[in-house]
PDB file of N, CA, C and O in Angstrom:
ATOM      1  N   MET A   1     121.925  97.291 105.826  1.00  0.00           N
ATOM      2  CA  MET A   1     120.938  96.244 105.975  1.00  0.00           C
ATOM      3  C   MET A   1     119.576  96.911 106.140  1.00  0.00           C
ATOM      4  O   MET A   1     119.425  97.865 106.904  1.00  0.00           O
ATOM      5  N   GLU A   2     118.594  96.396 105.416  1.00  0.00           N
ATOM      6  CA  GLU A   2     117.237  96.914 105.539  1.00  0.00           C
ATOM      7  C   GLU A   2     116.527  96.223 106.692  1.00  0.00           C
ATOM      8  O   GLU A   2     116.592  95.002 106.835  1.00  0.00           O
ATOM      9  N   ILE A   3     115.849  97.015 107.509  1.00  0.00           N
ATOM     10  CA  ILE A   3     115.129  96.491 108.658  1.00  0.00           C
ATOM     11  C   ILE A   3     113.650  96.769 108.475  1.00  0.00           C
ATOM     12  O   ILE A   3     113.253  97.885 108.137  1.00  0.00           O
ATOM     13  N   LYS A   4     112.841  95.754 108.699  1.00  0.00           N
ATOM     14  CA  LYS A   4     111.389  95.881 108.700  1.00  0.00           C
ATOM     15  C   LYS A   4     110.921  95.430 110.072  1.00  0.00           C
ATOM     16  O   LYS A   4     111.267  94.340 110.529  1.00  0.00           O
ATOM     17  N   TYR A   5     110.131  96.272 110.727  1.00  0.00           N
ATOM     18  CA  TYR A   5     109.720  95.988 112.100  1.00  0.00           C
ATOM     19  C   TYR A   5     108.236  96.270 112.252  1.00  0.00           C
ATOM     20  O   TYR A   5     107.743  97.295 111.782  1.00  0.00           O
ATOM     21  N   LYS A   6     107.524  95.365 112.906  1.00  0.00           N
ATOM     22  CA  LYS A   6     106.103  95.558 113.194  1.00  0.00           C
ATOM     23  C   LYS A   6     105.977  96.058 114.620  1.00  0.00           C
ATOM     24  O   LYS A   6     106.160  95.295 115.569  1.00  0.00           O
ATOM     25  N   PRO A   7     105.658  97.363 114.778  1.00  0.00           N
ATOM     26  CA  PRO A   7     105.536  97.913 116.128  1.00  0.00           C
ATOM     27  C   PRO A   7     104.352  97.331 116.885  1.00  0.00           C
ATOM     28  O   PRO A   7     103.383  96.865 116.286  1.00  0.00           O
ATOM     29  N   ARG A   8     104.446  97.366 118.203  1.00  0.00           N
ATOM     30  CA  ARG A   8     103.383  96.846 119.067  1.00  0.00           C
ATOM     31  C   ARG A   8     102.915  97.954 120.003  1.00  0.00           C
ATOM     32  O   ARG A   8     103.723  98.690 120.568  1.00  0.00           O
ATOM     33  N   GLY A   9     101.591  98.061 120.159  1.00  0.00           N
ATOM     34  CA  GLY A   9     101.032  98.992 121.129  1.00  0.00           C
ATOM     35  C   GLY A   9     100.979 100.442 120.696  1.00  0.00           C
ATOM     36  O   GLY A   9     100.776 101.326 121.528  1.00  0.00           O
ATOM     37  N   VAL A  10     101.159 100.709 119.394  1.00  0.00           N
ATOM     38  CA  VAL A  10     101.119 102.079 118.881  1.00  0.00           C
ATOM     39  C   VAL A  10     100.250 102.142 117.632  1.00  0.00           C
ATOM     40  O   VAL A  10      99.818 101.111 117.116  1.00  0.00           O
ATOM     41  N   CYS A  11      99.998 103.343 117.154  1.00  0.00           N
ATOM     42  CA  CYS A  11      99.138 103.541 115.979  1.00  0.00           C
ATOM     43  C   CYS A  11      99.813 103.136 114.674  1.00  0.00           C
ATOM     44  O   CYS A  11      99.134 102.674 113.757  1.00  0.00           O
ATOM     45  N   SER A  12     101.111 103.294 114.567  1.00  0.00           N
ATOM     46  CA  SER A  12     101.793 102.937 113.323  1.00  0.00           C
ATOM     47  C   SER A  12     101.792 101.422 113.143  1.00  0.00           C
ATOM     48  O   SER A  12     101.851 100.664 114.111  1.00  0.00           O
ATOM     49  N   GLN A  13     101.723 100.999 111.878  1.00  0.00           N
ATOM     50  CA  GLN A  13     101.665  99.570 111.574  1.00  0.00           C
ATOM     51  C   GLN A  13     103.009  98.966 111.175  1.00  0.00           C
ATOM     52  O   GLN A  13     103.187  97.749 111.244  1.00  0.00           O
ATOM     53  N   ALA A  14     103.962  99.816 110.755  1.00  0.00           N
ATOM     54  CA  ALA A  14     105.253  99.293 110.321  1.00  0.00           C
ATOM     55  C   ALA A  14     106.320 100.371 110.417  1.00  0.00           C
ATOM     56  O   ALA A  14     106.040 101.564 110.304  1.00  0.00           O
ATOM     57  N   ILE A  15     107.551  99.920 110.629  1.00  0.00           N
ATOM     58  CA  ILE A  15     108.726 100.790 110.591  1.00  0.00           C
ATOM     59  C   ILE A  15     109.724 100.126 109.659  1.00  0.00           C
ATOM     60  O   ILE A  15     110.012  98.937 109.786  1.00  0.00           O
ATOM     61  N   ARG A  16     110.250 100.907 108.718  1.00  0.00           N
ATOM     62  CA  ARG A  16     111.298 100.428 107.810  1.00  0.00           C
ATOM     63  C   ARG A  16     112.463 101.393 107.899  1.00  0.00           C
ATOM     64  O   ARG A  16     112.269 102.603 108.016  1.00  0.00           O
ATOM     65  N   LEU A  17     113.669 100.860 107.842  1.00  0.00           N
ATOM     66  CA  LEU A  17     114.857 101.709 107.870  1.00  0.00           C
ATOM     67  C   LEU A  17     116.051 100.939 107.356  1.00  0.00           C
ATOM     68  O   LEU A  17     116.018  99.716 107.221  1.00  0.00           O
ATOM     69  N   ASP A  18     117.103 101.680 107.072  1.00  0.00           N
ATOM     70  CA  ASP A  18     118.376 101.083 106.693  1.00  0.00           C
ATOM     71  C   ASP A  18     119.355 101.323 107.830  1.00  0.00           C
ATOM     72  O   ASP A  18     119.389 102.401 108.423  1.00  0.00           O
ATOM     73  N   LEU A  19     120.143 100.309 108.122  1.00  0.00           N
ATOM     74  CA  LEU A  19     121.189 100.403 109.133  1.00  0.00           C
ATOM     75  C   LEU A  19     122.505 100.054 108.445  1.00  0.00           C
ATOM     76  O   LEU A  19     122.734  98.905 108.067  1.00  0.00           O
ATOM     77  N   GLU A  20     123.365 101.058 108.287  1.00  0.00           N
ATOM     78  CA  GLU A  20     124.634 100.867 107.591  1.00  0.00           C
ATOM     79  C   GLU A  20     125.781 101.224 108.526  1.00  0.00           C
ATOM     80  O   GLU A  20     125.901 102.371 108.956  1.00  0.00           O
ATOM     81  N   ASP A  21     126.614 100.256 108.836  1.00  0.00           N
ATOM     82  CA  ASP A  21     127.744 100.458 109.744  1.00  0.00           C
ATOM     83  C   ASP A  21     127.314 101.103 111.061  1.00  0.00           C
ATOM     84  O   ASP A  21     128.012 101.957 111.608  1.00  0.00           O
ATOM     85  N   GLY A  22     126.143 100.673 111.562  1.00  0.00           N
ATOM     86  CA  GLY A  22     125.654 101.160 112.839  1.00  0.00           C
ATOM     87  C   GLY A  22     124.997 102.531 112.788  1.00  0.00           C
ATOM     88  O   GLY A  22     124.690 103.111 113.829  1.00  0.00           O
ATOM     89  N   VAL A  23     124.778 103.059 111.575  1.00  0.00           N
ATOM     90  CA  VAL A  23     124.190 104.384 111.410  1.00  0.00           C
ATOM     91  C   VAL A  23     122.804 104.248 110.769  1.00  0.00           C
ATOM     92  O   VAL A  23     122.616 103.465 109.838  1.00  0.00           O
ATOM     93  N   VAL A  24     121.844 105.013 111.276  1.00  0.00           N
ATOM     94  CA  VAL A  24     120.446 104.944 110.856  1.00  0.00           C
ATOM     95  C   VAL A  24     120.209 105.830 109.629  1.00  0.00           C
ATOM     96  O   VAL A  24     120.642 106.981 109.581  1.00  0.00           O
ATOM     97  N   HIS A  25     119.505 105.257 108.630  1.00  0.00           N
ATOM     98  CA  HIS A  25     119.151 105.994 107.418  1.00  0.00           C
ATOM     99  C   HIS A  25     117.751 105.601 106.955  1.00  0.00           C
ATOM    100  O   HIS A  25     117.288 104.491 107.218  1.00  0.00           O
ATOM    101  N   ASN A  26     117.087 106.523 106.266  1.00  0.00           N
ATOM    102  CA  ASN A  26     115.832 106.251 105.538  1.00  0.00           C
ATOM    103  C   ASN A  26     114.714 105.665 106.397  1.00  0.00           C
ATOM    104  O   ASN A  26     114.045 104.725 105.968  1.00  0.00           O
ATOM    105  N   VAL A  27     114.498 106.196 107.590  1.00  0.00           N
ATOM    106  CA  VAL A  27     113.428 105.689 108.463  1.00  0.00           C
ATOM    107  C   VAL A  27     112.083 106.107 107.886  1.00  0.00           C
ATOM    108  O   VAL A  27     111.896 107.260 107.498  1.00  0.00           O
ATOM    109  N   LYS A  28     111.149 105.165 107.833  1.00  0.00           N
ATOM    110  CA  LYS A  28     109.801 105.435 107.357  1.00  0.00           C
ATOM    111  C   LYS A  28     108.802 104.692 108.240  1.00  0.00           C
ATOM    112  O   LYS A  28     108.943 103.496 108.491  1.00  0.00           O
ATOM    113  N   PHE A  29     107.795 105.419 108.703  1.00  0.00           N
ATOM    114  CA  PHE A  29     106.706 104.831 109.465  1.00  0.00           C
ATOM    115  C   PHE A  29     105.505 104.689 108.551  1.00  0.00           C
ATOM    116  O   PHE A  29     105.235 105.574 107.739  1.00  0.00           O
ATOM    117  N   THR A  30     104.780 103.584 108.673  1.00  0.00           N
ATOM    118  CA  THR A  30     103.502 103.408 107.992  1.00  0.00           C
ATOM    119  C   THR A  30     102.419 103.584 109.038  1.00  0.00           C
ATOM    120  O   THR A  30     102.377 102.854 110.029  1.00  0.00           O
ATOM    121  N   GLY A  31     101.537 104.560 108.817  1.00  0.00           N
ATOM    122  CA  GLY A  31     100.479 104.844 109.783  1.00  0.00           C
ATOM    123  C   GLY A  31     100.994 105.697 110.921  1.00  0.00           C
ATOM    124  O   GLY A  31     102.152 106.116 110.934  1.00  0.00           O
ATOM    125  N   GLY A  32     100.126 105.944 111.865  1.00  0.00           N
ATOM    126  CA  GLY A  32     100.490 106.767 113.010  1.00  0.00           C
ATOM    127  C   GLY A  32     100.337 108.243 112.716  1.00  0.00           C
ATOM    128  O   GLY A  32      99.701 108.617 111.731  1.00  0.00           O
ATOM    129  N   CYS A  33     100.897 109.068 113.538  1.00  0.00           N
ATOM    130  CA  CYS A  33     100.809 110.528 113.415  1.00  0.00           C
ATOM    131  C   CYS A  33     101.848 111.004 112.403  1.00  0.00           C
ATOM    132  O   CYS A  33     103.046 111.003 112.689  1.00  0.00           O
ATOM    133  N   SER A  34     101.396 111.403 111.245  1.00  0.00           N
ATOM    134  CA  SER A  34     102.288 111.722 110.132  1.00  0.00           C
ATOM    135  C   SER A  34     103.340 112.771 110.480  1.00  0.00           C
ATOM    136  O   SER A  34     104.528 112.566 110.228  1.00  0.00           O
ATOM    137  N   GLY A  35     102.919 113.879 111.049  1.00  0.00           N
ATOM    138  CA  GLY A  35     103.869 114.949 111.354  1.00  0.00           C
ATOM    139  C   GLY A  35     104.924 114.521 112.357  1.00  0.00           C
ATOM    140  O   GLY A  35     106.109 114.801 112.175  1.00  0.00           O
ATOM    141  N   ASN A  36     104.501 113.843 113.415  1.00  0.00           N
ATOM    142  CA  ASN A  36     105.455 113.368 114.422  1.00  0.00           C
ATOM    143  C   ASN A  36     106.414 112.346 113.826  1.00  0.00           C
ATOM    144  O   ASN A  36     107.614 112.379 114.101  1.00  0.00           O
ATOM    145  N   ALA A  37     105.885 111.437 113.009  1.00  0.00           N
ATOM    146  CA  ALA A  37     106.738 110.416 112.393  1.00  0.00           C
ATOM    147  C   ALA A  37     107.760 111.055 111.456  1.00  0.00           C
ATOM    148  O   ALA A  37     108.933 110.682 111.466  1.00  0.00           O
ATOM    149  N   GLN A  38     107.314 112.021 110.645  1.00  0.00           N
ATOM    150  CA  GLN A  38     108.245 112.692 109.733  1.00  0.00           C
ATOM    151  C   GLN A  38     109.349 113.412 110.505  1.00  0.00           C
ATOM    152  O   GLN A  38     110.521 113.347 110.137  1.00  0.00           O
ATOM    153  N   GLY A  39     108.959 114.100 111.580  1.00  0.00           N
ATOM    154  CA  GLY A  39     109.953 114.795 112.392  1.00  0.00           C
ATOM    155  C   GLY A  39     110.947 113.833 113.013  1.00  0.00           C
ATOM    156  O   GLY A  39     112.151 114.089 113.012  1.00  0.00           O
ATOM    157  N   LEU A  40     110.448 112.731 113.542  1.00  0.00           N
ATOM    158  CA  LEU A  40     111.303 111.720 114.152  1.00  0.00           C
ATOM    159  C   LEU A  40     112.278 111.156 113.125  1.00  0.00           C
ATOM    160  O   LEU A  40     113.464 110.998 113.412  1.00  0.00           O
ATOM    161  N   CYS A  41     111.782 110.854 111.937  1.00  0.00           N
ATOM    162  CA  CYS A  41     112.626 110.290 110.878  1.00  0.00           C
ATOM    163  C   CYS A  41     113.757 111.248 110.508  1.00  0.00           C
ATOM    164  O   CYS A  41     114.897 110.822 110.321  1.00  0.00           O
ATOM    165  N   ARG A  42     113.450 112.518 110.403  1.00  0.00           N
ATOM    166  CA  ARG A  42     114.480 113.500 110.052  1.00  0.00           C
ATOM    167  C   ARG A  42     115.493 113.683 111.177  1.00  0.00           C
ATOM    168  O   ARG A  42     116.684 113.863 110.923  1.00  0.00           O
ATOM    169  N   LEU A  43     115.025 113.639 112.406  1.00  0.00           N
ATOM    170  CA  LEU A  43     115.932 113.838 113.539  1.00  0.00           C
ATOM    171  C   LEU A  43     116.951 112.716 113.682  1.00  0.00           C
ATOM    172  O   LEU A  43     118.096 112.974 114.052  1.00  0.00           O
ATOM    173  N   VAL A  44     116.562 111.483 113.398  1.00  0.00           N
ATOM    174  CA  VAL A  44     117.483 110.360 113.606  1.00  0.00           C
ATOM    175  C   VAL A  44     118.326 110.049 112.376  1.00  0.00           C
ATOM    176  O   VAL A  44     119.241 109.229 112.459  1.00  0.00           O
ATOM    177  N   GLU A  45     118.048 110.673 111.248  1.00  0.00           N
ATOM    178  CA  GLU A  45     118.818 110.423 110.017  1.00  0.00           C
ATOM    179  C   GLU A  45     120.303 110.685 110.261  1.00  0.00           C
ATOM    180  O   GLU A  45     120.689 111.764 110.711  1.00  0.00           O
ATOM    181  N   GLY A  46     121.128 109.680 109.958  1.00  0.00           N
ATOM    182  CA  GLY A  46     122.572 109.804 110.096  1.00  0.00           C
ATOM    183  C   GLY A  46     123.100 109.638 111.510  1.00  0.00           C
ATOM    184  O   GLY A  46     124.297 109.803 111.747  1.00  0.00           O
ATOM    185  N   MET A  47     122.228 109.317 112.448  1.00  0.00           N
ATOM    186  CA  MET A  47     122.632 109.178 113.844  1.00  0.00           C
ATOM    187  C   MET A  47     123.048 107.722 114.124  1.00  0.00           C
ATOM    188  O   MET A  47     122.460 106.796 113.566  1.00  0.00           O
ATOM    189  N   PRO A  48     124.041 107.521 114.971  1.00  0.00           N
ATOM    190  CA  PRO A  48     124.395 106.153 115.360  1.00  0.00           C
ATOM    191  C   PRO A  48     123.203 105.462 116.041  1.00  0.00           C
ATOM    192  O   PRO A  48     122.527 106.061 116.878  1.00  0.00           O
ATOM    193  N   ALA A  49     122.960 104.222 115.680  1.00  0.00           N
ATOM    194  CA  ALA A  49     121.816 103.478 116.198  1.00  0.00           C
ATOM    195  C   ALA A  49     121.827 103.422 117.725  1.00  0.00           C
ATOM    196  O   ALA A  49     120.779 103.565 118.355  1.00  0.00           O
ATOM    197  N   GLU A  50     122.979 103.219 118.316  1.00  0.00           N
ATOM    198  CA  GLU A  50     123.055 103.129 119.776  1.00  0.00           C
ATOM    199  C   GLU A  50     122.645 104.447 120.437  1.00  0.00           C
ATOM    200  O   GLU A  50     122.062 104.437 121.521  1.00  0.00           O
ATOM    201  N   GLU A  51     122.939 105.563 119.805  1.00  0.00           N
ATOM    202  CA  GLU A  51     122.541 106.869 120.334  1.00  0.00           C
ATOM    203  C   GLU A  51     121.028 107.058 120.220  1.00  0.00           C
ATOM    204  O   GLU A  51     120.397 107.611 121.120  1.00  0.00           O
ATOM    205  N   VAL A  52     120.454 106.596 119.111  1.00  0.00           N
ATOM    206  CA  VAL A  52     118.999 106.675 118.933  1.00  0.00           C
ATOM    207  C   VAL A  52     118.317 105.874 120.040  1.00  0.00           C
ATOM    208  O   VAL A  52     117.369 106.355 120.659  1.00  0.00           O
ATOM    209  N   VAL A  53     118.791 104.666 120.288  1.00  0.00           N
ATOM    210  CA  VAL A  53     118.208 103.817 121.332  1.00  0.00           C
ATOM    211  C   VAL A  53     118.308 104.512 122.679  1.00  0.00           C
ATOM    212  O   VAL A  53     117.336 104.556 123.433  1.00  0.00           O
ATOM    213  N   LYS A  54     119.477 105.054 122.981  1.00  0.00           N
ATOM    214  CA  LYS A  54     119.701 105.714 124.265  1.00  0.00           C
ATOM    215  C   LYS A  54     118.731 106.885 124.472  1.00  0.00           C
ATOM    216  O   LYS A  54     118.225 107.088 125.576  1.00  0.00           O
ATOM    217  N   ARG A  55     118.478 107.644 123.415  1.00  0.00           N
ATOM    218  CA  ARG A  55     117.625 108.827 123.530  1.00  0.00           C
ATOM    219  C   ARG A  55     116.128 108.511 123.527  1.00  0.00           C
ATOM    220  O   ARG A  55     115.347 109.216 124.166  1.00  0.00           O
ATOM    221  N   LEU A  56     115.722 107.454 122.809  1.00  0.00           N
ATOM    222  CA  LEU A  56     114.295 107.218 122.592  1.00  0.00           C
ATOM    223  C   LEU A  56     113.690 106.120 123.457  1.00  0.00           C
ATOM    224  O   LEU A  56     112.475 106.097 123.653  1.00  0.00           O
ATOM    225  N   ARG A  57     114.502 105.217 123.973  1.00  0.00           N
ATOM    226  CA  ARG A  57     113.970 104.096 124.760  1.00  0.00           C
ATOM    227  C   ARG A  57     113.232 104.605 125.989  1.00  0.00           C
ATOM    228  O   ARG A  57     113.747 105.440 126.733  1.00  0.00           O
ATOM    229  N   GLY A  58     112.028 104.097 126.195  1.00  0.00           N
ATOM    230  CA  GLY A  58     111.253 104.426 127.375  1.00  0.00           C
ATOM    231  C   GLY A  58     110.270 105.573 127.203  1.00  0.00           C
ATOM    232  O   GLY A  58     109.502 105.862 128.121  1.00  0.00           O
ATOM    233  N   ILE A  59     110.275 106.237 126.043  1.00  0.00           N
ATOM    234  CA  ILE A  59     109.297 107.306 125.819  1.00  0.00           C
ATOM    235  C   ILE A  59     107.915 106.680 125.706  1.00  0.00           C
ATOM    236  O   ILE A  59     107.725 105.667 125.033  1.00  0.00           O
ATOM    237  N   ARG A  60     106.955 107.304 126.379  1.00  0.00           N
ATOM    238  CA  ARG A  60     105.577 106.794 126.374  1.00  0.00           C
ATOM    239  C   ARG A  60     104.680 107.761 125.623  1.00  0.00           C
ATOM    240  O   ARG A  60     104.985 108.950 125.525  1.00  0.00           O
ATOM    241  N   CYS A  61     103.578 107.258 125.094  1.00  0.00           N
ATOM    242  CA  CYS A  61     102.572 108.056 124.409  1.00  0.00           C
ATOM    243  C   CYS A  61     101.307 108.046 125.266  1.00  0.00           C
ATOM    244  O   CYS A  61     100.582 107.051 125.308  1.00  0.00           O
ATOM    245  N   GLY A  62     101.054 109.153 125.941  1.00  0.00           N
ATOM    246  CA  GLY A  62      99.889 109.223 126.824  1.00  0.00           C
ATOM    247  C   GLY A  62      99.962 108.151 127.897  1.00  0.00           C
ATOM    248  O   GLY A  62     100.950 108.046 128.624  1.00  0.00           O
ATOM    249  N   PHE A  63      98.898 107.353 127.987  1.00  0.00           N
ATOM    250  CA  PHE A  63      98.854 106.287 128.995  1.00  0.00           C
ATOM    251  C   PHE A  63      99.381 104.957 128.468  1.00  0.00           C
ATOM    252  O   PHE A  63      99.409 103.965 129.197  1.00  0.00           O
ATOM    253  N   LYS A  64      99.797 104.935 127.203  1.00  0.00           N
ATOM    254  CA  LYS A  64     100.345 103.697 126.637  1.00  0.00           C
ATOM    255  C   LYS A  64     101.724 103.431 127.243  1.00  0.00           C
ATOM    256  O   LYS A  64     102.440 104.369 127.595  1.00  0.00           O
ATOM    257  N   PRO A  65     102.092 102.167 127.365  1.00  0.00           N
ATOM    258  CA  PRO A  65     103.408 101.852 127.926  1.00  0.00           C
ATOM    259  C   PRO A  65     104.551 102.041 126.925  1.00  0.00           C
ATOM    260  O   PRO A  65     105.713 101.819 127.268  1.00  0.00           O
ATOM    261  N   THR A  66     104.235 102.447 125.698  1.00  0.00           N
ATOM    262  CA  THR A  66     105.234 102.600 124.654  1.00  0.00           C
ATOM    263  C   THR A  66     104.843 103.776 123.769  1.00  0.00           C
ATOM    264  O   THR A  66     103.859 104.463 124.045  1.00  0.00           O
ATOM    265  N   SER A  67     105.610 104.010 122.706  1.00  0.00           N
ATOM    266  CA  SER A  67     105.351 105.085 121.752  1.00  0.00           C
ATOM    267  C   SER A  67     106.053 104.733 120.446  1.00  0.00           C
ATOM    268  O   SER A  67     106.808 103.762 120.388  1.00  0.00           O
ATOM    269  N   CYS A  68     105.809 105.510 119.407  1.00  0.00           N
ATOM    270  CA  CYS A  68     106.524 105.268 118.153  1.00  0.00           C
ATOM    271  C   CYS A  68     108.038 105.450 118.320  1.00  0.00           C
ATOM    272  O   CYS A  68     108.799 104.641 117.789  1.00  0.00           O
ATOM    273  N   PRO A  69     108.505 106.486 119.039  1.00  0.00           N
ATOM    274  CA  PRO A  69     109.944 106.565 119.273  1.00  0.00           C
ATOM    275  C   PRO A  69     110.491 105.347 120.033  1.00  0.00           C
ATOM    276  O   PRO A  69     111.563 104.840 119.703  1.00  0.00           O
ATOM    277  N   ASP A  70     109.760 104.886 121.040  1.00  0.00           N
ATOM    278  CA  ASP A  70     110.173 103.711 121.802  1.00  0.00           C
ATOM    279  C   ASP A  70     110.204 102.472 120.912  1.00  0.00           C
ATOM    280  O   ASP A  70     111.091 101.630 121.050  1.00  0.00           O
ATOM    281  N   GLN A  71     109.248 102.360 120.009  1.00  0.00           N
ATOM    282  CA  GLN A  71     109.222 101.212 119.104  1.00  0.00           C
ATOM    283  C   GLN A  71     110.355 101.277 118.079  1.00  0.00           C
ATOM    284  O   GLN A  71     110.878 100.238 117.676  1.00  0.00           O
ATOM    285  N   LEU A  72     110.740 102.478 117.655  1.00  0.00           N
ATOM    286  CA  LEU A  72     111.913 102.621 116.793  1.00  0.00           C
ATOM    287  C   LEU A  72     113.157 102.154 117.545  1.00  0.00           C
ATOM    288  O   LEU A  72     114.004 101.464 116.979  1.00  0.00           O
ATOM    289  N   ALA A  73     113.266 102.525 118.806  1.00  0.00           N
ATOM    290  CA  ALA A  73     114.387 102.057 119.627  1.00  0.00           C
ATOM    291  C   ALA A  73     114.369 100.535 119.741  1.00  0.00           C
ATOM    292  O   ALA A  73     115.423  99.902 119.674  1.00  0.00           O
ATOM    293  N   ALA A  74     113.197  99.940 119.910  1.00  0.00           N
ATOM    294  CA  ALA A  74     113.082  98.478 120.001  1.00  0.00           C
ATOM    295  C   ALA A  74     113.520  97.821 118.697  1.00  0.00           C
ATOM    296  O   ALA A  74     114.198  96.793 118.716  1.00  0.00           O
ATOM    297  N   ALA A  75     113.135  98.411 117.563  1.00  0.00           N
ATOM    298  CA  ALA A  75     113.540  97.867 116.257  1.00  0.00           C
ATOM    299  C   ALA A  75     115.056  97.884 116.122  1.00  0.00           C
ATOM    300  O   ALA A  75     115.658  96.918 115.653  1.00  0.00           O
ATOM    301  N   LEU A  76     115.664  98.981 116.535  1.00  0.00           N
ATOM    302  CA  LEU A  76     117.119  99.096 116.445  1.00  0.00           C
ATOM    303  C   LEU A  76     117.818  98.152 117.417  1.00  0.00           C
ATOM    304  O   LEU A  76     118.835  97.551 117.071  1.00  0.00           O
ATOM    305  N   GLU A  77     117.288  98.018 118.623  1.00  0.00           N
ATOM    306  CA  GLU A  77     117.870  97.067 119.587  1.00  0.00           C
ATOM    307  C   GLU A  77     117.853  95.648 119.024  1.00  0.00           C
ATOM    308  O   GLU A  77     118.833  94.912 119.135  1.00  0.00           O
ATOM    309  N   GLN A  78     116.729  95.277 118.422  1.00  0.00           N
ATOM    310  CA  GLN A  78     116.609  93.944 117.834  1.00  0.00           C
ATOM    311  C   GLN A  78     117.610  93.762 116.705  1.00  0.00           C
ATOM    312  O   GLN A  78     118.269  92.725 116.624  1.00  0.00           O
ATOM    313  N   ALA A  79     117.731  94.751 115.838  1.00  0.00           N
ATOM    314  CA  ALA A  79     118.673  94.664 114.714  1.00  0.00           C
ATOM    315  C   ALA A  79     120.107  94.575 115.206  1.00  0.00           C
ATOM    316  O   ALA A  79     120.889  93.778 114.688  1.00  0.00           O
ATOM    317  N   LEU A  80     120.458  95.372 116.186  1.00  0.00           N
ATOM    318  CA  LEU A  80     121.822  95.349 116.731  1.00  0.00           C
ATOM    319  C   LEU A  80     122.113  94.008 117.406  1.00  0.00           C
ATOM    320  O   LEU A  80     123.218  93.480 117.279  1.00  0.00           O
ATOM    321  N   ALA A  81     121.134  93.453 118.120  1.00  0.00           N
ATOM    322  CA  ALA A  81     121.326  92.155 118.773  1.00  0.00           C
ATOM    323  C   ALA A  81     121.527  91.055 117.738  1.00  0.00           C
ATOM    324  O   ALA A  81     122.377  90.180 117.907  1.00  0.00           O
ATOM    325  N   GLU A  82     120.737  91.104 116.660  1.00  0.00           N
ATOM    326  CA  GLU A  82     120.880  90.104 115.595  1.00  0.00           C
ATOM    327  C   GLU A  82     122.240  90.220 114.919  1.00  0.00           C
ATOM    328  O   GLU A  82     122.882  89.213 114.620  1.00  0.00           O
ATOM    329  N   LYS A  83     122.671  91.452 114.683  1.00  0.00           N
ATOM    330  CA  LYS A  83     123.963  91.678 114.045  1.00  0.00           C
ATOM    331  C   LYS A  83     125.098  91.165 114.926  1.00  0.00           C
ATOM    332  O   LYS A  83     126.032  90.521 114.448  1.00  0.00           O
ATOM    333  N   ASN A  84     125.000  91.466 116.242  1.00  0.00           N
ATOM    334  CA  ASN A  84     126.046  91.037 117.178  1.00  0.00           C
ATOM    335  C   ASN A  84     126.081  89.530 117.404  1.00  0.00           C
ATOM    336  O   ASN A  84     127.117  88.970 117.761  1.00  0.00           O
ATOM    337  N   SER A  85     124.932  88.878 117.190  1.00  0.00           N
ATOM    338  CA  SER A  85     124.902  87.425 117.361  1.00  0.00           C
ATOM    339  C   SER A  85     125.196  86.700 116.053  1.00  0.00           C
ATOM    340  O   SER A  85     125.174  85.470 115.999  1.00  0.00           O
ATOM    341  N   GLY A  86     125.471  87.468 114.998  1.00  0.00           N
ATOM    342  CA  GLY A  86     125.775  86.860 113.703  1.00  0.00           C
ATOM    343  C   GLY A  86     124.560  86.512 112.903  1.00  0.00           C
ATOM    344  O   GLY A  86     124.662  85.766 111.928  1.00  0.00           O
ATOM    345  N   GLY A  87     123.381  87.035 113.284  1.00  0.00           N
ATOM    346  CA  GLY A  87     122.129  86.725 112.593  1.00  0.00           C
ATOM    347  C   GLY A  87     122.027  87.332 111.220  1.00  0.00           C
ATOM    348  O   GLY A  87     121.338  86.775 110.365  1.00  0.00           O
ATOM    349  N   GLN A  88     122.691  88.465 110.961  1.00  0.00           N
ATOM    350  CA  GLN A  88     122.634  89.073 109.631  1.00  0.00           C
ATOM    351  C   GLN A  88     123.935  89.696 109.274  1.00  0.00           C
ATOM    352  O   GLN A  88     124.073  90.257 108.187  1.00  0.00           O
TER     353      GLN A  88
END
């Protein structure tokens, strides 16, 4: 399933990824810090979504209450909740 997520409180404007059988693939950030986003995308490739959420949830960027990794975790939490409730 393709996921499109609009992050809040960070520099990136969009997150897109594929979630197949609970595994994360093809993560792409639009905007934000290019090098950090590329590294993050490569690190989570092929990882179970629940593990990504566990590792990234709560990471902050400077004084912001969130970060791009935290927003990726939020996108995955939302997708998993929708899947579990029969939304997709």
